[in-house]
C-alpha positions as CSV (number, residue, x, y, z in Angstrom):
1,M,-6.6,17.8,-48.7
2,N,-9.4,15.6,-49.5
3,H,-6.9,12.9,-50.7
4,W,-5.1,13.0,-47.5
5,K,-8.5,12.9,-45.6
6,R,-9.3,9.6,-47.5
7,I,-5.9,8.3,-46.6
8,Y,-6.4,9.1,-43.0
9,G,-9.9,7.7,-43.1
10,K,-8.7,4.3,-44.0
11,F,-6.4,4.2,-41.0
12,V,-9.0,5.0,-38.5
13,Q,-11.7,2.8,-40.0
14,D,-13.6,0.8,-37.2
15,R,-12.3,-2.8,-36.3
16,W,-14.0,-4.9,-33.8
17,D,-12.9,-8.1,-32.1
18,I,-14.7,-11.1,-30.6
19,G,-13.7,-12.6,-27.4
20,F,-14.9,-15.4,-25.1
21,V,-15.1,-14.7,-21.3
22,E,-13.7,-17.7,-19.2
23,G,-16.1,-18.7,-16.9
24,G,-19.1,-17.1,-18.5
25,L,-21.6,-15.0,-16.8
26,E,-20.3,-16.2,-13.4
27,A,-16.9,-14.3,-14.2
28,V,-18.6,-11.4,-15.6
29,M,-20.8,-10.7,-12.7
30,S,-17.8,-11.4,-10.4
31,N,-15.5,-8.5,-9.2
32,G,-12.5,-10.2,-10.6
33,E,-10.5,-9.3,-13.9
34,L,-11.9,-11.1,-16.7
35,N,-9.9,-13.7,-18.6
36,I,-10.8,-13.5,-22.4
37,H,-10.0,-15.9,-25.3
38,W,-9.9,-14.0,-28.4
39,L,-11.2,-15.3,-31.6
40,E,-8.5,-16.3,-33.8
41,H,-9.1,-15.8,-37.7
42,P,-7.0,-15.2,-40.8
43,Y,-9.0,-12.3,-42.3
44,K,-7.5,-8.7,-42.6
45,D,-10.2,-7.3,-44.8
46,R,-13.1,-7.4,-42.4
47,W,-14.2,-7.6,-38.7
48,F,-16.9,-9.2,-36.8
49,A,-19.2,-7.4,-34.2
50,D,-22.4,-8.0,-32.3
51,P,-22.0,-11.6,-31.2
52,F,-24.9,-13.9,-30.1
53,I,-24.1,-17.4,-29.2
54,L,-26.4,-19.8,-31.1
55,D,-25.2,-23.0,-29.8
56,V,-22.5,-24.8,-28.0
57,T,-21.4,-28.5,-28.9
58,D,-18.8,-30.8,-27.5
59,S,-16.1,-29.4,-30.0
60,E,-17.6,-26.0,-31.3
61,I,-19.1,-22.7,-30.5
62,V,-21.7,-21.3,-33.2
63,V,-21.7,-17.6,-33.0
64,L,-24.1,-15.2,-35.2
65,V,-22.3,-11.8,-35.9
66,E,-22.2,-8.8,-38.0
67,E,-19.8,-9.5,-40.8
68,Y,-18.5,-6.3,-42.2
69,Q,-16.0,-6.2,-45.2
70,Y,-14.3,-3.1,-46.2
71,G,-14.7,-3.5,-49.8
72,I,-18.5,-4.2,-49.5
73,N,-19.0,-1.3,-46.8
74,K,-22.1,-2.8,-45.2
75,G,-22.8,-5.3,-42.8
76,R,-23.9,-9.0,-43.4
77,I,-25.0,-11.6,-40.9
78,A,-22.7,-14.5,-40.7
79,A,-22.4,-17.8,-38.7
80,L,-19.0,-18.4,-37.1
81,I,-18.1,-21.9,-36.4
82,V,-15.5,-21.5,-33.7
83,D,-13.1,-24.4,-32.3
84,K,-14.4,-24.6,-28.6
85,F,-10.8,-25.2,-27.3
86,S,-8.6,-23.3,-29.5
87,Y,-11.0,-20.4,-30.2
88,E,-9.9,-20.6,-34.0
89,L,-12.3,-19.8,-36.7
90,K,-13.2,-23.2,-38.5
91,E,-15.7,-21.8,-40.9
92,L,-17.4,-18.5,-42.0
93,K,-20.9,-18.7,-43.6
94,I,-22.9,-15.6,-44.9
95,I,-26.4,-16.4,-43.9
96,L,-28.3,-13.0,-44.6
97,E,-27.3,-10.3,-47.0
98,L,-29.7,-7.6,-48.0
99,D,-29.4,-4.3,-50.0
100,T,-29.4,-2.5,-46.6
101,H,-26.8,-2.8,-43.7
102,L,-27.4,-5.5,-41.2
103,S,-26.2,-6.0,-37.5
104,F,-26.9,-7.1,-34.2
105,P,-28.5,-10.7,-35.0
106,A,-30.6,-11.0,-31.7
107,I,-31.9,-14.7,-31.2
108,W,-35.5,-15.7,-30.2
109,R,-36.0,-19.4,-29.3
110,E,-39.5,-21.2,-29.2
111,G,-39.0,-24.8,-28.5
112,N,-36.7,-26.4,-30.9
113,R,-37.1,-23.4,-33.5
114,I,-34.8,-20.6,-33.5
115,Y,-35.6,-17.1,-34.8
116,V,-33.4,-14.0,-35.4
117,Y,-34.2,-10.4,-35.9
118,P,-31.2,-8.4,-36.9
119,E,-31.1,-4.8,-36.9
120,S,-31.7,-3.4,-40.3
121,W,-32.3,0.4,-39.5
122,A,-32.1,1.7,-43.0
123,S,-35.1,-0.6,-44.1
124,G,-37.4,1.1,-41.7
125,R,-38.7,-2.2,-40.3
126,L,-37.7,-5.2,-38.2
127,C,-38.1,-8.5,-39.7
128,L,-38.1,-12.1,-38.1
129,Y,-36.2,-14.7,-39.8
130,E,-35.9,-18.5,-39.0
131,W,-32.7,-20.4,-38.5
132,E,-32.5,-23.2,-41.1
133,G,-29.3,-24.7,-39.6
134,V,-25.6,-24.5,-40.1
135,D,-26.1,-25.9,-43.9
136,G,-28.7,-23.2,-44.6
137,K,-29.5,-19.7,-44.1
138,L,-32.1,-17.4,-42.6
139,K,-35.5,-17.5,-44.1
140,E,-37.7,-14.5,-43.7
141,V,-40.9,-15.3,-41.6
142,Q,-42.6,-11.7,-41.4
143,V,-42.2,-8.1,-40.4
144,I,-42.5,-7.8,-36.7
145,C,-42.4,-4.1,-36.3
146,D,-43.1,-1.2,-39.1
147,E,-40.5,1.2,-37.5
148,A,-36.6,1.4,-37.8
149,M,-35.0,-0.3,-34.7
150,T,-31.6,0.0,-33.3
151,D,-30.2,-3.1,-31.4
152,A,-33.8,-4.3,-30.5
153,I,-34.2,-7.1,-27.8
154,M,-37.4,-8.9,-27.3
155,T,-38.4,-10.5,-24.0
156,D,-41.5,-12.3,-22.3
157,R,-39.8,-12.0,-18.9
158,F,-42.3,-9.4,-17.4
159,G,-45.6,-11.1,-18.0
160,K,-46.2,-9.8,-21.7
161,R,-44.2,-10.1,-24.9
162,M,-42.4,-6.8,-25.4
163,L,-39.5,-5.2,-27.2
164,F,-37.0,-2.6,-26.4
165,S,-35.1,-0.5,-28.8
166,T,-33.9,3.2,-29.1
167,K,-33.7,6.2,-31.3
168,R,-31.6,8.0,-28.7
169,H,-28.9,7.0,-26.4
170,D,-30.8,8.4,-23.4
171,L,-34.4,7.0,-24.4
172,L,-35.5,3.6,-24.2
173,R,-38.6,2.9,-26.2
174,R,-40.8,-0.1,-25.4
175,F,-43.2,-2.0,-27.6
176,L,-45.9,-4.5,-26.9
177,Y,-46.7,-7.5,-28.9
178,D,-50.1,-7.5,-30.7
179,S,-51.2,-10.9,-31.3
180,T,-53.7,-10.0,-33.9
181,S,-51.4,-8.3,-36.4
182,G,-48.4,-10.4,-35.0
183,K,-46.2,-7.2,-34.7
184,F,-44.9,-5.0,-31.9
185,V,-46.6,-1.8,-31.3
186,F,-45.1,1.3,-29.7
187,S,-46.2,1.6,-25.9
188,D,-44.1,4.1,-24.0
189,E,-40.6,5.4,-23.4
190,I,-38.1,5.3,-20.4
191,K,-36.0,8.3,-20.0
192,F,-32.5,8.1,-18.6
193,D,-30.3,10.9,-17.2
194,R,-27.4,9.5,-19.0
195,E,-26.7,8.0,-22.3
196,I,-27.2,4.4,-21.4
197,A,-30.4,3.4,-23.0
198,R,-29.2,1.3,-26.1
199,N,-29.2,-2.4,-25.7
200,A,-25.7,-4.2,-25.5
201,G,-27.1,-7.6,-25.9
202,D,-29.9,-9.9,-24.5
203,L,-31.3,-9.8,-21.1
204,F,-30.1,-12.5,-18.7
205,D,-31.0,-14.1,-15.3
206,Y,-28.6,-14.3,-12.6
207,C,-29.1,-15.4,-9.1
208,G,-32.6,-14.9,-9.4
209,E,-32.6,-11.5,-10.7
210,I,-32.8,-9.9,-14.3
211,Y,-30.2,-7.9,-15.8
212,R,-29.8,-5.7,-19.0
213,P,-26.3,-5.1,-20.7
214,A,-26.7,-1.6,-22.0
215,Q,-24.3,0.5,-24.1
216,R,-22.6,3.3,-22.2
217,C,-22.3,6.1,-24.5
218,D,-21.8,9.3,-22.1
219,H,-18.7,10.4,-24.1
220,R,-18.9,8.4,-27.2
221,Y,-20.7,5.5,-28.8
222,G,-20.1,2.0,-27.3
223,E,-17.4,3.2,-25.0
224,A,-18.3,0.5,-22.3
225,I,-21.2,-1.8,-21.2
226,E,-23.1,-1.1,-18.2
227,I,-25.0,-4.0,-16.5
228,Q,-28.3,-2.9,-15.0
229,K,-30.4,-4.7,-12.7
230,V,-34.2,-4.5,-13.9
231,S,-37.4,-4.8,-11.9
232,V,-40.9,-3.6,-12.5
233,N,-43.2,-2.1,-9.6
234,E,-46.8,-2.6,-9.1
235,K,-47.8,0.2,-11.5
236,G,-45.8,-1.6,-14.3
237,E,-43.0,1.1,-14.1
238,F,-39.5,-0.1,-15.1
239,N,-36.6,0.5,-12.9
240,F,-32.9,0.1,-14.3
241,V,-30.2,0.1,-11.5
242,P,-26.6,0.2,-12.6
243,M,-24.5,-2.7,-11.1
244,K,-21.3,-2.6,-12.8
245,S,-19.5,-1.5,-16.2
246,L,-17.3,-3.7,-18.4
247,L,-14.5,-1.7,-19.8
248,P,-11.9,-2.7,-22.7
249,P,-9.3,-5.0,-21.1
250,D,-6.4,-2.8,-22.3
251,S,-5.2,0.3,-24.3
252,R,-5.6,-1.8,-27.6
253,W,-9.3,-1.2,-27.7
254,D,-11.3,1.9,-26.8
255,G,-14.8,0.6,-26.6
256,M,-16.8,-2.4,-25.6
257,H,-20.1,-2.9,-27.3
258,T,-21.9,-6.3,-26.7
259,L,-22.4,-9.1,-24.2
260,N,-24.3,-12.3,-24.7
261,S,-24.3,-15.6,-23.0
262,F,-25.6,-19.2,-23.7
263,K,-25.0,-22.5,-22.2
264,E,-22.4,-21.3,-19.6
265,Y,-20.6,-19.3,-22.2
266,A,-20.3,-15.6,-22.7
267,V,-19.1,-13.7,-25.5
268,I,-18.3,-9.9,-26.0
269,D,-17.0,-7.6,-28.6
270,V,-14.4,-4.7,-28.4
271,H,-13.6,-1.7,-30.6
272,S,-10.5,-0.3,-32.2
273,C,-9.4,1.0,-35.5
274,R,-7.8,-0.9,-38.5
275,H,-4.3,0.5,-38.1
276,P,-4.1,2.1,-34.4
277,N,-0.3,2.6,-34.6
278,L,-0.3,4.5,-37.6
279,R,-3.4,6.5,-36.5
280,D,-1.8,7.6,-33.3
281,G,1.5,8.5,-35.2
282,I,-0.5,10.7,-37.8
283,N,-2.2,12.2,-35.0
284,K,1.0,13.1,-33.2
285,L,2.4,14.6,-36.5
286,R,-0.8,16.6,-37.0
287,K,-0.5,18.4,-33.4
288,H,3.2,19.0,-34.0
289,F,2.5,20.9,-37.3
290,K,-0.7,23.0,-36.0
């Protein structure tokens, strides 16, 4: 039985795909159907997820992602150099690898300097790294929080530098920056009546309003993205109003997990499994013989 479970487990292993939304945020926020250009790459032994756009040049899009290779069984942070017109992967560079799993390479920009603070839940802390350019890697700068974080997002949009993260899908935790220690310290929690607390990407501005992409996990992890309008009242209380949901574009995928944008480009990821047709066939046989 364990032998068959292992075989079945290989069929249902996660697989994520990355796509670029034609029209960027304007298309995302419209009511029309999204036209998505999928990343073309030759790899069968790995997938890419949690995309953040680092830069867009005349000919290329540079994207930071979680790279997950099945034989290694942990996430690493990679820079993908993507052709801007064909959406083909031109180059893959591993820019950060630790003993622990890494994902969600969120980006923080200060002038000409670029920092990345990827999730490393198992390490029990959140670290800030500086981007050394496409010919280099990520260089550790400092620990910015002494707690384990999931999909943390930093912002200074609300008058103070703060960070949002979660431990539960219905509870958003807020941390405030302490300039003396250079670290984020827990402040308060925001409780949702649904499992929509976890960040699905960086906050963004659109038509004078602030929006947060959130992971919708009401039925399962990462089933869709909910875009919430964010506001703060005079008491400093946050309000998150759901505006729309982004669902997987067709039946090939069963989840959508991340949305990010930069320089009029928007990128998403979608979830499937490694061998969906084989999985579905095995499930049908299992039901038949029950």
